[in-house]
N, C-alpha and C positions, 0 to 999 in steps of 0.2 A: 715708088719708094715713099712719097709723101702720103699716098692713100693708105699704104700698109702701116706707116707710122701713126697716122691719125686713128685708124681703126683699133690698133692695139693699144693706143693711148686712151681711147674712150673706154675700152674693155677694162683696162687697168684701173682707171678712175672709178668705174662702177664697182669693181671688186673691193677696192680700198674703202669706198664710201659705205658699202654694205657691211664690211668688216667693222669699221669704226662705229657705225650706227648700232650694230648689235652689241658691241662692247663686251665686257667681261671675259669669259673663257674663250669666246670666239676670237676676240682681238688678241688675246694672249697666244692662242694656238697659231693664228696666221702670222703674227710677228715672229714667233719662234721658228716657223717654217721658212719665212723670208730670211731670217738671220742665218739659218743653216745653209740655205742656198747661197747667200752672200759669202759666207765663210768658205764654202766649196770653191766659189769663183776666185776668191782671194788666194786660197791655197793653191789653186791651179796655176796662178801667176808664179808662185814660189816653188812649184813642182812637188808639193807635199799633200795633194788633195786626197790621195788614197794610200795612207800609210799609218803606222801606229801613232805618230804625233797628232795627225789630224783627227783620227778616230777618238783619241782621248779628249781633244778639244771639242769635238762635236758633242760628246757625252757630257762634258762639263757645261756646255752651253744649254743643253737640255735640262740639266739639274738646276742651273741658274734660273731659267724660266719657271721651273717648278717651284723654286723657292719664292720668287716674287709673286707667283700666282697664289700662294698660300699666305702671303703677307710677311714672309720671313726675310726682309731686306737686310737685317743685321748680319746675315750669313755671308755677305758679299766678300769681306776680307778673308774669311775662312776659305771660301771658294777659290779666291785668287791664290792664296798660299798653297792650298792643296794642288791646284792645277800646276803651279810652278814646280813644286816638289816632284809630282808625277812625271812631268815632262823631262826634268833633269835626271830622274831615275832611268827613264827610257833612253835618254841620250847617253848616259854613262854605260848602262849594261848592254846596249846595242852598238856601242862605239866600235868602229868608225862609220857605221851605216848612216847616221845622221850627223849633220854639222851643227855647231852652236847657233849659227844663223837660222837654220831651219827650226830649231827648237824655239828660238825667240820669235820667229814668225808665227808659229803655232800659238804661242802665248798672246802675241799681239792681236791675232785674228779674233780671238774670243772677245776682247775688249773693244776693238775697233768696229766690229760688226754687231755681235750679239748684245753686248752690254749697252752700247750707244743706241741701238735700235729699240731696245726694251723701253726706252723713255717714251715711246709712242703709247705703249700700254700704260705706263705709270702715269702719264698725263691724262689718259682716258679715264682712269679710275678715280681721279680727283673729283671733288664736287663740281658739277656742271662740266665734267670732262668731255662729254660729247660735243660741246661747243668749243672747248679749248683746243682740242686736237686740230680743228680747222686752221688754227694759227700756224701750225707746222707747215701746212701746204701753202698758205698765203705767203709765208716767209721763204720757203724753198722754191717750189714750182712757180709761184707768183713772181718772185724776184727774178728767177731765171728767164721767164718769158718776157718780162718788162725790160730786163737788162738787154736781152737780145734785140728787142724792138728799138730801144733807145740807141744801142750801138749801131744798128743798121741805118738809123736816121742821121745821127750826128757824131757817131764814134770816130775819133781821130787818133787819140793817144793810147798806145798799147799798154795794157795793165801788166801782162806777163808775156813778153814777146817770144821767149823760148818755150815755156811750158804750154801756154794757150794763146797763140798769136791772134786769134779772132776776138778775144775779149778786150774791151777797151775801158778806160777809166770813166769815160762818159756813160758807157753802158752800165758799169757798176753803180755809179751814182744814181742813174735812172732806176735801176732795179731796187736799190735800197729805199729811195724816196717812194717808188711805186708800192713797195711792200708796206711801208708806213701808211700810205693812203688807203691801201686795201684793209689794213687793220682798223683804221678809223671808220671806214665805210661799213665794215663788218660789225663794229661796235654799235654804230648808229642803227643798223638793221635789227639787231637783237636786243638792245638795251631795254626796250619797253615790253619785251616778251619773257625775259628771264631775269630772275633776281640774282645778282652776283655779290652784292654787299660791298662793292668797290666801283670806282669810276672807270668803266670800260673804255671811255673815250680818251682816257690817258693811258691806261695799262696796255690796251691792245696795240696802239701805234708804237709804243716804246718796245714792247715785246717783239713785234714784227720787225722793227728796225734792227734790234740785236740779233734776231734769228736770221735776217737777210744777210747781215754782215758775215756771220759765221757760215751761212750756207755757201757763200762763194769760196771761203777757205776750204770747206769740205769738198767742194767740187774740184778745186785745184789739187788738193791732197790726193784724191782718187786718180786724177789725171797724172800726177807725178809718179805714183806707183806704177801705173801702166807704162809710162814713158821709160822709167828705169829698166823695164823688162821688155821693151819693144813690142808692146801689145796695143792693139787698136781698141778693142772692147773686152770687157770682162767675160762676156758670154753671148749667147744668141737666144736666150729664153724669151725675150720680149721683142717680136719682129719690129724692125725699124728703130729700136732703141738700144738694143744690146742685151746685157745681162741685168740682174737685179742691182748690182752695184753701179752700173751705168745710169740707172734711173733714180736710185735712192741715195746716191753719193752725197748730195748736199744735205739730205735729211739726217744723215749720220751725225752731223754737228748741230743741225737745227733743233732736233728733238730734245736733247738734254739742255740746250740753251733756253728754249721756250719753257721747259719744265722748271728750271731753277730761277729764271726771271719771274715766272708767275709766283713761285713760292716766296721769293724775296720781296716783290712789290706788294703782294696781297697780305703779307705778314708784317711789313715794315711800317714805321711810324710816318713815313712820307705821305702815305695815302690818307692819313688822318687830317692832314693839312689840305690835300688836294680835293678830297671827297666833298 
């Protein structure tokens, strides 16, 4: 099991690294595909993975990625409004085939998976985005690994006994501090090779700390949804890891957190003092 998990994990890292390195349309396309698979896994939990509601949601997710791909981010509210109206039309005219809960789940899936995951691409297309997207993985996968190690060594107090009994408060603290240190080390590694225009030794640790905190919430949210429906994994696409959402659950919250923290910190007046 460990060998299978290790091999699939290495392959996954190589695919993600290649995707983010190439950037542009490649990153857009891959993240779009990842989002569609994640939506399918989520809808399978709700029992609507192959029906009119989900097909409409898949189509809207594709249109959303097409919009951000051409730089038309202003169409986000229009997309959300159109999606809600179309789902309600389908709900009403096919009544009682679909429940209100299923219609709301279809609407939720587009935002929870497709929109949140799109921030990986949106961060990648920022200036020096190829370096910035690394922060997402330092905050999510880095925090997860270091939290596990810390919890195994000194973990005693359960963080969420019912939802995730193996997670400890000590592990969570270790993961956040570890992510902050990883951000600092990463900043030290590249600061003399890339011009950022701001103090990366301040920005990167702060961003990684915020990302790590939200990554744990993202992980717990994904677990809660599974527990509510008595499911162990979202899928079996990645041997030893489960489905797309099992591996990328923390990134769903981390990606937008990193994106907006970078925008706030690099545009704010605070940096003028710290720089």
